[in-house]
Residue, then its C-alpha position, 0 to 999 in steps of 0.5 A: m385612773a387605770y391606764l392599762e388593763l388586761n382582763n382575762v386575756y388568753k392568746s393562742y396560735g393555730v387551730g385544732d390539733q396545731v393550737t399553741e396556747v401561749l398566755s392564759n387568764i392574764n389580769l393586770t392593771i397599771n395605774e397612771g404614772e406607775f412603773v411596773a416590771i414583769v420578769g420571767f424565763t426566756g420563752s415564757g410569753k413575755t414578748t407576746l404579752v408586749n405585742l398585745i399591749n402595743g397593738l401588734l396582736q389581738p387577744t384570742s379572748g379577753e380584752v386589753l384596754f388603754k385609758g378605758v378604750p380597747i387597743v385595736g392597733t399601734s399608737h404613738e401614745r404607747g412607745v415601744i423599745f423592742q429587743n431588736y433595733s428596728l432601724l432603717p438601714w439606709l438612714t443615719v442615726g439622726q434621720n432614724i430619730y428625726m423621721a419618728v419625731k416628725e411623725v409624732f409632732p407634725k406641727k413643730s418646725k424643722k429647728e424644733l425637731h432637730d433640737i429634739v433629735v440632738n438632745f436625745v442622741d446626746m442623751v445616749s452618748l451617740s453625738h459622735a455617730i449622729n451621721k452614721r448608718p446602722k451598719e457602721l454601729s455596734g449592736g449596743m450602739r444600735q440599741r441605744v439609737a432605738v432607745a433614743r428614738a422611742l423616748a424622743m417621741k414622748p409617749e404617754m406610756i413607755i413599753m420596754d421589751e428587754p431593751l438593754g439586754a444586749l448592752d455592756a454593764l456600764t452602758r446598760g446602767n447609764l441607760q437605766d438611769e436616763i430612762l428613770n430620769i425621763w420617767g421621773k420628770d413627768k411620771r409617764t406610765a412605764l412597763l418593763i419586760t426583763n429577765d433581770v430581777d435586779e434591774g426590775i427592783y432598781m427601776a420599778d414600783r412593782i414586779i410581777p413574775l410571768r409563770p412559764g407556759p404553755k398557758a403562761t399566767l401572771g404570778p403574785e406581785f412584789k411591791i418595791d418598798i425602796e425610796r426614790p431616787r435609788d442609788k445602785t451602790e447602796l442597794n446591796d446594803n438595803a434590807n428591803f432590796k435583799h428581802t424582795r430580791n430573795a423572795i422573787i428569786e425563790y419564787l422563780m426557782d420554785i416555778g422553774n423546778e415545777r416546770k422541770s418536774e412536769s417535763k420529766e413526768a411527761y417525757v417518755l424515753p423511746d424503746l430503742a436498741p443499739k444496732s450490731f455492726v459486723g465487719r470492718f468500716 
């Protein structure tokens, strides 16, 4: 069944002459258990799209459906891993995760909740920092806490808004694998927003580019025909990986060149003349 549907979604901010048209004619269907990645340029409207799906925003027109029901607010069913950490600074690592888990599973005992927290803190290699507060952690460590918190809530759909961009390459690769391991256990529906084509190919079943705005819309989808589980060390020698990667990058470069061309045509240099200064400074 279609878990997530976006039908003719249009999103703008402001009114009249001050209107900013961000997204236009967005149509997307994600089936139960699918892992879909959306790639695009910075500022193309990816975060606005995420906020429509997680219920923080409502479309100006069109509809966003989750399991056939219009999304009208946030829900634990859709867990979000944001670009920023969104941690409560007065709570420790363990407390930040515990508070979220307790909200989702109010009937579980303290021991059960504690075990969930410990398991997911260990998953992101932060057991040594479980009693530290966010100010005592590096940016990458804070993001790992945010990842653990979102996954510990065991959402039906995982929505990731460039969650690993601030991490070093090794930690990023490890968390990619952990997210895939968790997804693979019960095939939770997943949506990844990223500007990293390689990351999208490694993790997703389909990649869909987001054409840059104003009035950004989705481009053609690229199916990832690579058997799971995938091995990073073997991808560079995989013919399907190279073909898909080249096709996506070529498409992104083409729309990037179109954008530059349109910008040059729309830009008119002002009619200015240099001032002549007489005398000494």
